[in-house]
Each structure stands twice: as structure tokens, then as C-alpha cells.
matplotlib code that plots the C-alpha trace (Angstrom):
import matplotlib.pyplot as plt

x = [19.0, 22.2, 24.9, 28.4, 30.9, 34.1, 37.3, 38.0, 34.6, 35.0, 38.4, 37.2, 34.2, 36.6, 38.6, 35.5, 33.8, 35.4, 33.2, 29.9, 28.3, 29.6, 28.0, 24.6, 24.7, 25.9, 25.4, 21.6, 18.8, 15.4, 11.9, 10.3, 6.9, 6.9, 5.7, 4.3, 2.5, -0.3, 0.2, 3.9, 4.4, 7.8, 11.1, 14.4, 16.9, 20.1, 19.3, 20.8, 19.9, 17.7, 18.2, 16.1, 17.8, 21.2, 20.1, 19.1, 22.2, 24.3, 22.4, 21.9, 22.0, 21.7, 18.0, 16.0, 12.4, 11.2, 8.1, 7.6, 5.6, 4.6, 6.6, 10.0, 11.6, 12.9, 11.8, 13.6, 16.7, 16.8, 16.2, 19.1, 21.3, 20.6, 21.3, 24.5, 25.4, 24.7, 26.8, 29.9, 29.9, 32.9, 30.7, 27.5, 25.2, 21.4, 19.2, 15.5, 12.6, 9.2, 6.0, 2.4, 1.3, 2.4, 1.5, 3.3, 6.4, 6.8, 6.2, 8.8, 11.3, 10.5, 10.6, 13.3, 15.7, 15.8, 15.4, 18.3, 20.4, 19.4, 20.3, 23.8, 26.6, 27.5, 31.0, 29.4, 27.0, 29.7, 31.5, 28.4, 26.6, 23.4, 23.3, 19.6, 16.9, 13.2, 10.2, 11.0, 15.0, 18.3, 21.3, 24.8, 27.6, 30.6, 30.0, 26.8, 25.1, 21.3, 18.4, 14.7, 11.3, 8.4, 5.5, 7.5, 10.9, 12.0, 13.9, 17.6, 19.9, 18.9, 21.9, 19.8, 16.0, 13.7, 10.0, 8.0, 4.9, 4.7, 1.9, -0.2, 0.7, 0.0, -3.4, -4.7, -2.7, -2.0, -1.0, 1.5, 2.9, 3.1, 5.1, 7.6, 8.1, 8.4, 10.0, 11.7, 13.4, 14.9, 16.4, 18.7, 21.9, 23.1, 25.5, 22.8, 20.8, 17.0, 15.1, 11.3, 9.4, 5.9, 3.3, 1.3, -1.8, -3.2, -2.1, -2.0, 0.0, 3.7, 4.7, 3.3, 5.1, 8.4, 8.1, 7.1, 10.2, 12.5, 11.1, 11.7, 15.4, 15.8, 14.5, 17.1, 19.7, 22.1, 24.4, 22.3, 23.1, 23.3, 19.7, 18.2, 15.9, 16.8, 13.9, 14.2, 11.4, 10.8, 8.2, 6.6, 7.9, 11.4, 11.0, 11.7, 9.1, 6.2, 5.6, 3.4, 2.9, -0.7, -2.9, -5.0, -7.2, -5.8, -8.8, -8.5, -8.6, -5.7, -3.6, -4.0, -2.9, 0.1, 1.1, 0.7, 3.1, 5.7, 5.7, 6.5, 8.9, 10.7, 10.9, 8.5, 6.6, 6.8, 3.6, 4.4, 4.5, 1.3, -0.4, 0.8, -0.7, -4.1, -4.3, -3.2, -5.6, -8.6, -7.7, -6.2, -8.1, -11.4, -10.5, -10.0, -7.2, -6.7, -5.8, -3.3, -1.8, -1.3, 0.2, 2.0, 2.7, 4.2, 5.8, 6.0, 3.0, 0.8, 1.3, -0.4, -3.0, -5.1, -7.5, -7.2, -9.2, -12.2, -12.2, -15.7, -15.3, -12.9, -15.3, -16.7, -13.2, -11.9, -14.9, -14.6, -11.0, -11.8, -14.6, -12.2, -14.3, -11.0, -9.2, -5.9, -7.9, -11.6, -12.3, -14.2, -17.3, -20.1, -21.9, -22.2, -19.6, -21.1, -19.2, -19.5, -17.9, -16.8, -15.9, -13.6, -13.6, -10.0, -8.8, -9.2, -11.7, -12.3, -14.2, -15.0, -15.9, -18.6, -20.3, -23.4, -22.8, -25.6, -26.1, -22.5, -21.4, -18.0, -15.5, -13.0, -11.1, -10.5, -9.1, -8.2, -6.3, -6.1, -6.1, -7.4, -10.3, -13.1, -11.7, -8.8, -11.3, -13.1, -10.1, -8.9, -12.2, -12.3, -8.9, -10.4, -12.6, -15.4, -19.2, -20.6, -23.9, -24.7, -22.5, -23.5, -22.6, -22.8, -25.7, -23.5, -22.8, -26.4, -25.4, -24.9, -21.4, -20.8, -20.1, -19.2, -22.9, -26.0, -26.5, -23.1, -23.9, -23.5, -23.6, -20.8, -23.5, -24.2, -20.5, -19.9, -23.0, -21.5, -18.1, -19.7, -22.6, -24.8, -23.7, -26.3, -25.8, -27.7, -27.5, -27.6, -29.8, -28.3, -28.7, -29.7, -26.6, -23.4, -23.6, -26.8, -24.9, -22.0, -24.5, -26.1, -22.7, -21.9, -25.1, -24.5, -20.8, -21.6, -22.3, -19.2, -16.3, -13.0, -10.0, -6.8, -5.0, -7.6, -8.7, -5.7, -5.5, -9.3, -9.3, -6.5, -8.6, -11.8, -9.8, -8.3, -11.5, -12.1, -13.7, -12.2, -10.1, -11.7, -8.5, -10.6, -12.3, -9.5, -11.7, -12.9, -15.9, -19.0, -17.7, -15.6, -12.0, -12.0, -8.7, -7.7, -9.3, -12.6, -12.7, -12.3, -14.8, -17.3, -17.4, -18.1, -20.8, -22.7, -22.9, -24.0, -26.8, -28.0, -28.2, -29.9, -32.4, -33.2, -31.4, -31.7, -28.3, -28.1, -27.0, -24.6, -23.5, -20.1, -18.1, -15.1, -14.7, -13.5, -9.8, -9.2, -6.7, -8.9, -9.7, -13.1, -14.7, -14.1, -16.9, -16.7, -15.1, -17.1, -18.8, -17.6]
y = [-31.2, -29.2, -29.1, -30.5, -28.0, -29.0, -28.8, -25.5, -24.1, -24.8, -23.2, -20.1, -20.0, -20.6, -17.7, -15.4, -16.8, -14.3, -11.5, -11.3, -9.4, -11.7, -14.7, -12.8, -12.2, -15.7, -18.4, -18.8, -20.1, -18.7, -19.3, -16.3, -16.1, -16.1, -12.9, -14.1, -17.4, -17.4, -21.2, -21.0, -22.2, -20.4, -20.0, -20.9, -17.9, -17.0, -14.4, -11.1, -8.2, -5.4, -1.8, -1.3, -4.3, -3.1, 0.3, -1.5, -3.4, -0.3, 1.4, -1.5, -0.8, -2.7, -1.8, -1.5, -0.7, -0.9, 0.9, -0.3, -0.9, -4.5, -7.2, -5.6, -8.7, -7.7, -11.0, -13.0, -10.8, -11.2, -15.0, -15.3, -12.8, -14.9, -18.2, -16.7, -15.3, -18.8, -20.7, -18.5, -17.3, -18.7, -18.6, -20.5, -17.5, -17.7, -16.3, -16.0, -15.2, -14.3, -14.5, -13.7, -17.4, -20.8, -21.5, -18.2, -19.1, -22.5, -21.3, -18.7, -21.3, -24.0, -21.6, -19.2, -20.8, -24.6, -24.1, -21.9, -24.3, -27.4, -25.9, -24.9, -26.5, -30.1, -28.9, -26.0, -28.3, -30.6, -27.8, -26.9, -30.1, -30.1, -31.4, -30.7, -30.2, -29.7, -27.8, -24.8, -25.0, -25.7, -26.2, -26.5, -29.1, -27.1, -24.2, -24.7, -21.8, -22.1, -20.4, -20.8, -19.6, -19.2, -16.8, -15.7, -16.0, -15.4, -18.5, -17.9, -15.3, -14.4, -12.7, -11.9, -11.3, -10.6, -9.7, -10.2, -8.0, -6.6, -4.2, -7.1, -9.0, -5.9, -5.5, -9.1, -10.5, -7.7, -10.4, -11.8, -8.4, -7.7, -11.0, -9.9, -6.5, -7.9, -11.3, -11.5, -8.2, -8.1, -11.5, -9.7, -8.3, -4.8, -6.1, -8.2, -7.0, -6.5, -6.0, -5.3, -4.7, -4.3, -2.3, -0.1, -1.0, 2.2, 4.7, 2.3, -0.7, -1.4, -1.1, 2.4, 3.3, 2.0, 3.9, 7.1, 6.6, 6.0, 8.9, 11.2, 10.2, 10.6, 14.2, 15.0, 13.9, 12.7, 9.7, 6.7, 4.6, 0.7, 0.4, 3.4, 2.5, 3.5, 4.1, 2.8, 3.9, 2.3, 3.7, 2.0, 4.6, 3.5, 0.0, 0.1, -2.9, -0.7, 0.8, -0.3, 0.7, 0.1, 3.2, 4.3, 7.4, 9.7, 11.5, 15.1, 13.8, 11.5, 14.0, 16.3, 13.4, 12.9, 16.6, 16.3, 13.4, 15.0, 18.1, 15.9, 13.6, 16.3, 14.5, 13.8, 10.5, 9.0, 8.3, 4.6, 5.0, 6.9, 4.3, 1.4, 3.2, 3.8, 0.3, -1.3, 0.9, -0.1, -3.9, -4.9, -2.6, -1.8, 1.9, 2.0, 4.5, 4.2, 0.6, 1.8, 4.3, 1.3, -1.1, 1.1, 4.3, 7.2, 8.9, 7.8, 10.0, 8.5, 4.9, 5.7, 8.1, 5.0, 3.8, 0.2, -2.6, -3.3, 0.2, 1.2, 5.0, 5.1, 6.8, 9.2, 10.5, 10.6, 12.7, 15.1, 15.8, 16.3, 18.8, 20.6, 19.6, 18.5, 21.7, 22.5, 24.2, 25.0, 28.2, 27.7, 29.3, 30.8, 27.6, 25.0, 22.0, 18.6, 15.4, 11.8, 9.2, 5.5, 4.2, 1.3, -1.3, -1.5, -0.3, 2.9, 5.8, 8.2, 11.5, 13.6, 17.5, 18.8, 22.1, 22.5, 25.7, 26.2, 23.0, 21.9, 19.4, 20.6, 18.4, 20.7, 18.2, 14.6, 12.8, 9.4, 7.7, 4.3, 3.0, 6.1, 6.7, 8.9, 11.9, 12.1, 12.8, 15.2, 17.1, 17.2, 18.6, 21.1, 22.5, 23.3, 26.0, 25.0, 25.7, 22.4, 21.6, 17.9, 14.7, 11.8, 8.2, 4.7, 2.5, 0.5, 3.6, 3.1, -0.3, -0.2, -1.3, -3.2, -0.9, -1.7, -1.9, -1.9, 1.6, 2.6, 0.7, 3.3, 3.5, 5.4, 8.0, 8.5, 8.6, 11.2, 13.2, 13.1, 14.3, 16.9, 18.6, 20.7, 18.9, 17.3, 13.6, 11.4, 7.7, 7.0, 4.1, 0.8, -0.3, -3.8, -4.2, -2.3, -2.1, -0.1, 2.5, 2.5, 3.1, 6.0, 7.5, 7.2, 8.9, 11.9, 12.2, 14.8, 17.4, 16.7, 19.1, 18.2, 20.2, 18.2, 19.9, 19.0, 15.6, 14.2, 11.1, 10.6, 10.9, 8.2, 6.1, 6.4, 6.0, 2.6, 1.3, -1.9, -5.1, -8.2, -10.5, -14.1, -16.3, -19.5, -17.9, -15.5, -12.5, -9.6, -10.7, -8.7, -8.1, -5.3, -5.4, -4.6, -2.6, 1.0, 2.2, 0.8, 3.0, 6.2, 5.2, 3.9, 7.3, 9.0, 6.5, 7.8, 11.1, 9.3, 7.4, 10.7, 12.5, 9.5, 9.5, 13.2, 14.7, 18.4, 20.1, 23.8, 25.7, 28.6, 30.7, 31.1, 34.3, 33.1, 31.2, 27.5, 27.5, 31.2, 32.0, 33.5, 31.0, 32.3, 33.3, 30.8, 30.2, 30.2, 27.2, 24.1, 23.8, 20.6]
z = [-17.7, -18.4, -21.1, -20.6, -21.8, -24.0, -22.1, -24.0, -23.2, -19.5, -19.3, -21.0, -18.6, -15.4, -16.2, -16.0, -12.9, -10.7, -12.4, -10.8, -13.7, -16.1, -14.2, -14.1, -17.7, -19.0, -16.6, -15.8, -17.9, -17.4, -18.9, -20.6, -22.4, -26.1, -27.7, -31.0, -30.1, -27.4, -27.3, -26.4, -23.0, -22.8, -24.3, -22.4, -22.7, -20.8, -18.4, -19.0, -16.8, -18.5, -18.3, -15.0, -13.3, -14.1, -12.7, -9.5, -9.3, -9.6, -6.7, -4.6, -0.8, 2.4, 2.7, -0.6, -1.3, -5.1, -6.2, -9.8, -12.9, -13.6, -15.3, -15.1, -13.8, -10.4, -8.8, -11.5, -11.0, -7.2, -7.6, -9.9, -7.7, -4.6, -6.2, -7.6, -4.0, -2.4, -5.0, -4.9, -1.4, 0.6, 3.8, 4.6, 3.5, 4.0, 1.2, 1.6, -0.5, 0.9, -1.3, -0.7, -0.4, -0.5, -4.2, -5.3, -3.1, -4.6, -8.2, -7.9, -6.4, -9.0, -11.9, -11.1, -8.6, -9.2, -13.0, -13.0, -10.9, -12.8, -16.1, -15.3, -17.1, -15.6, -14.5, -12.5, -10.9, -9.9, -8.2, -6.3, -5.3, -3.2, 0.3, 0.5, -2.0, -1.5, -3.0, -0.9, -0.3, -1.9, 0.5, -1.0, 0.3, -0.8, 1.5, 3.5, 1.9, 1.2, -0.6, 0.5, -0.2, 2.3, 3.2, 6.1, 7.8, 11.4, 12.5, 12.4, 10.5, 6.9, 5.0, 1.8, 2.1, -0.9, -0.3, -3.5, -3.9, -0.4, -1.3, -2.1, 1.1, 3.2, 1.5, 1.6, 4.4, 7.0, 9.7, 7.3, 6.5, 10.2, 10.5, 7.8, 9.4, 12.9, 12.1, 8.8, 8.5, 11.9, 11.2, 8.7, 10.1, 9.4, 6.9, 5.1, 2.2, 2.0, -1.1, -0.8, -4.1, -5.2, -7.2, -5.2, -3.2, -1.9, 0.7, 3.6, 4.9, 5.6, 1.9, 1.7, 5.0, 3.8, 0.5, 2.5, 4.8, 2.0, -0.1, 3.0, 3.3, -0.6, -0.4, 2.4, -0.2, 2.7, 2.8, 4.0, 7.0, 6.7, 8.2, 6.2, 3.2, -0.3, -2.6, -6.2, -8.6, -12.1, -14.1, -17.2, -19.8, -18.9, -20.3, -24.0, -24.4, -23.4, -26.9, -29.8, -33.5, -33.2, -34.3, -31.4, -30.8, -28.1, -26.6, -25.2, -21.7, -22.4, -24.4, -21.2, -19.0, -21.2, -21.1, -17.3, -17.0, -19.5, -17.3, -14.1, -15.5, -17.7, -21.1, -23.9, -24.4, -27.8, -29.9, -29.5, -25.8, -25.8, -28.0, -25.7, -22.7, -24.3, -25.5, -22.1, -20.3, -22.6, -23.1, -19.6, -17.2, -19.1, -19.0, -15.2, -15.0, -11.2, -11.8, -14.5, -12.1, -9.6, -12.1, -14.5, -12.6, -14.5, -11.3, -7.7, -6.3, -9.1, -7.9, -4.6, -6.2, -6.9, -4.3, -3.4, -5.1, -2.9, -1.3, -0.5, -1.1, -4.0, -6.5, -4.1, -2.9, -6.4, -7.3, -4.2, -5.1, -8.8, -7.8, -5.4, -2.3, -0.6, 0.1, 1.9, 4.7, 5.6, 7.9, 11.1, 10.4, 12.9, 13.1, 15.8, 15.4, 15.5, 16.2, 14.7, 16.8, 16.5, 19.9, 20.1, 23.0, 23.8, 20.4, 18.3, 19.0, 16.1, 15.9, 12.9, 13.5, 11.2, 10.4, 8.3, 6.1, 3.6, 1.7, 2.3, 5.0, 6.0, 7.9, 9.6, 11.7, 12.5, 15.6, 16.5, 19.5, 20.9, 24.5, 26.0, 28.5, 27.6, 29.7, 27.1, 24.2, 26.4, 27.3, 23.7, 22.5, 25.4, 24.2, 20.7, 22.0, 19.7, 20.2, 19.8, 18.5, 19.0, 19.3, 17.3, 18.9, 17.4, 18.7, 21.0, 23.1, 24.5, 26.0, 29.7, 30.8, 34.2, 37.2, 40.7, 41.7, 39.6, 40.4, 38.8, 35.7, 32.9, 29.1, 27.1, 26.3, 30.0, 30.9, 28.3, 29.4, 33.0, 31.7, 29.3, 31.3, 29.1, 25.9, 23.7, 22.7, 20.2, 19.4, 15.6, 15.0, 14.2, 10.5, 9.6, 7.5, 7.5, 3.6, 4.0, 6.1, 3.6, 0.8, 2.6, 3.2, -0.5, -1.3, 1.0, -0.2, -2.9, -0.2, 1.9, 2.0, 3.7, 5.2, 4.0, 7.0, 9.5, 8.3, 6.4, 8.6, 8.4, 4.6, 4.6, 6.8, 4.4, 1.2, 2.6, 4.1, 2.1, 1.8, 3.5, 1.3, 0.9, 0.9, 0.0, -3.0, -4.0, -4.2, -2.1, 0.2, 1.2, 4.7, 5.4, 7.0, 10.6, 11.1, 12.1, 8.7, 9.5, 12.7, 10.9, 8.2, 10.7, 12.4, 9.0, 8.4, 11.5, 9.6, 6.3, 8.3, 10.0, 6.7, 5.2, 8.2, 7.5, 10.7, 10.5, 11.5, 12.6, 9.7, 9.4, 6.5, 5.0, 6.1, 3.8, 0.7, 1.5, 1.1, 1.9, 4.6, 7.2, 9.8, 10.8, 14.1, 17.0, 19.6, 23.2, 25.0, 25.5, 28.9, 30.9]

ax = plt.figure().add_subplot(projection="3d")
ax.plot(x, y, z, "-o")
ax.set_aspect("equal")
plt.show()
């Protein structure tokens, strides 16, 4: 599989083997896709780190999170780097690569790790003999070091860990992502190196949280500790390959977009780069720019601007923001405040706070908590000092729960009525299918206004409420994902179903323009 070097070639190579960058740029063979022939199964080339990869190597920290555009070759780089580390280490170092599923893991290992090892010069392979070789692991006899792939790693110490496409793992396999965070990452010692990379997958999940944590540390501009995360961002326009000579029409909207990007990144885009972007958007993503933001972000915030594939309210939220119906703040007006609930059994309870002002349905606040009794929510609401109109509860709030005696059996509605005397509660009728309630909420969305300050977490929940991933068929199913996001979205759905049913809400009139600084007149405290 590999070539034997002449004695002269071998001596020349041996003199350079102590230089890690020389090794990374000269020793390892990889397979790349040919550019000119669609039938070309691949070209074998010597791996040489590209500009983005060299930048990562220069800034590599003990804990690294990479937010990137597609096809910049970071998985290939880390596979080669881990192989090189295992081969040339004097210690029995353990290197691991985590991928989203078994097929992806074995493909990465076969195509990027085993191939590179098997195509080393014969003399090098003789220096680094194998003591174990499987579809997922190589172990070396000369030093006891190893490199393996899996969908999770938590057994034993891992000195070098790479997690490929963490965003997709978190979106499609949340339990697997949790295993990575609670099992694989803690298995790496402080002196070890972790590289987590992915394109974006919406404003939710472990990858998003890691990026936000690293971004916050980056903005502090202070020296990082060994367990602090360093953010590495790689935009599409940084890759010299993302350009074309094709003639394309740049619409007025796209011209405005490019002007916006140039203002943020502080440099002009070439006509070739603009043409490549427009062509890729049209041909690869059917004009769906949110997918382009996700796969080929121009700046970090844009990567998470996209709503996740399979998200139920992506279009409605995007339109609300475009029409400026999501504002920094909304004033509290002289109108009753209604609430819409989702009540979890042993998990999260969520509440949206709503006012009807003229034709507008304004959401001024959102609240969520887990593992709390009903009295917790009553006390929270009492502190707000709102004058409440009506409290809309999901259908299961009418079901009686077992008490100590038959006389003490109470429904959640009855419990709340007992805790909040004088308040009005209404059960929102159950829909025959959740999808019908989702559609009703989508239809009502055009009249909804939101306070970013009061409802930021709720908006995040709604944005990331999505369909469940069907692992068997490899697509989004018709069922929704039951997670923390679903609780926030289900509470909002009680509003959508109420609007669809023709419920009349007490209406007030705006004393201030939405987004103005005056907070509005507060009502008297709620009676409890």
C-alpha cells in the first residue's frame, strides 16, 4: 500500500522527522474529490494544511470550539494530527474521535486515519508497527499509543479528543450529545486537548452553549485557563476556493446583504466571492438563505441566525423580526394581563404573559422553572403586581389528581383556583392533533408582538421547537421533539388555539408606542 524509500530518501526524511509541521505537510496521504470530473472517485494527494487549518494549529488551546463554514477540512486535519501524535509520542497517549453515528465514525476512521497510516513509507510503518487494528481502532506496538473512533467515549482517559459536527449531534441525538458532555469531555485531563467543531444548528443545544461560553471569554480578552474554551471562527469568504468566474445576476436584496456583511467584517468581498455565494445559494439550497447562513456563515452571529431544520415556527419568527414585531421592550399598558400555561408533570412549567392592545397580541413576559410546586408560580406572579385577566391552562389541568382521600382529589385548575381566589381560569380545549394547534398558532402569529427583554428565553424555546429526528429513515418525522423547548412552545400554542377558537380577550389601547422607554401604568397587585 505504501512506497519504500531509497536509502538516500529515507536518510533525508529521518533528518526532518523531529519537526511536527514538516511531518503534517509531507508524510500523510489523503483522498480528495477531483474538481473536474464528476465520475472521479477521488485523488490521492499529500496532506498539506490549508490557510484555515494553519491558523487553527497556531491558536490551538487545550479546549477548542470551532464554528465554521462547510468543507474546510478540519476533521481531516485533526485525524492526521491525532495520528501523528499517536505515532511520535513517547508515551502511550490515547486519541479519540467522536462522530454523530456509527457509519460516520467508521467512514472517518477508514478514510482519514487508516488510509493515512497504511500509505506511509514502508520504513516508517516498520518503525511504528501495529499491535491492534480494527474498523474503529489502531494501537501501536512501539509506544502503546492508540487512536480510535466512536459515537461516545467515557471509559478511561482520553488525552486528545475530537468531536465532529457537534451541532448536528446535539440537534438529532440530544442524549448522545449529553453523553459527550458528561462522559467524553470529563475523560480528558487538564493537560489534554479537546477540539469540538461544527456548522451551526440553531440557537439551542450543547454546541450553541459552548460557542456562547467561548465567545463571552473572547470578549473579555483575558488569558484563558487550561479548562477555558477558545472560540475559533472560520467564515466562507476566508477560503480562497469559494469564488467563481461565473456571471450571475446580483439582485438588489443580495447587494444590500453583501454591503451589510462588508460593514461587519471590515473588508470588501470580491465579485468572484459574491458570484460564488449567489450560485451556491441558488443551486445547493434552493434560495433558502437561512440554510446558507448555517452552512456558510459570514460572521459568527449569522451562523446562529438560522432556525434549525425541522423547526415549526422558523418562518413566522423570521417574519416577526423582519416586521419589527420583536422589540427590545414592550410597555405594560392599561389592560388586563392574560397568561398561557404549559404545566409539566415533574419537569418544566412555562407561562407566557399577554396583553391585547387594539389588534395586537403583545407578549410582555415569559417565565419557566422546573421541579417547583404550584405555589412557586403563584408567588412569582404575585410579585409582578399585574392586574390579571384570565389564565389559560392546557386540557390536562382539568384532570383530577390523587389526594389523600377521595374528597381531596383535585385537578391542577382547582388547585390554582384555591391558591389564587378571585382569579379566572379557563381550560383550552384539546385539539385532535398537535399539528392542528401548531397550524393555528402559525396563523395567529402575524398579530403577535414580543418583548425581547421579557420573552428572550421564550423566543429561544419557540425558535428551537422542532420535529423529532427519525433515525431509521434519516429524516424529520411528523412528531415533535419533547424537550425543554416543547414546553415553551406548547404554552404559546394555548394562545394560538384560543385565538383560533374565537376567544375574545379584553382589549386595551396603547398609551405608548411599542419600543418606547416609558414602561406604562401598572395595575394593582393580584389578589391571592
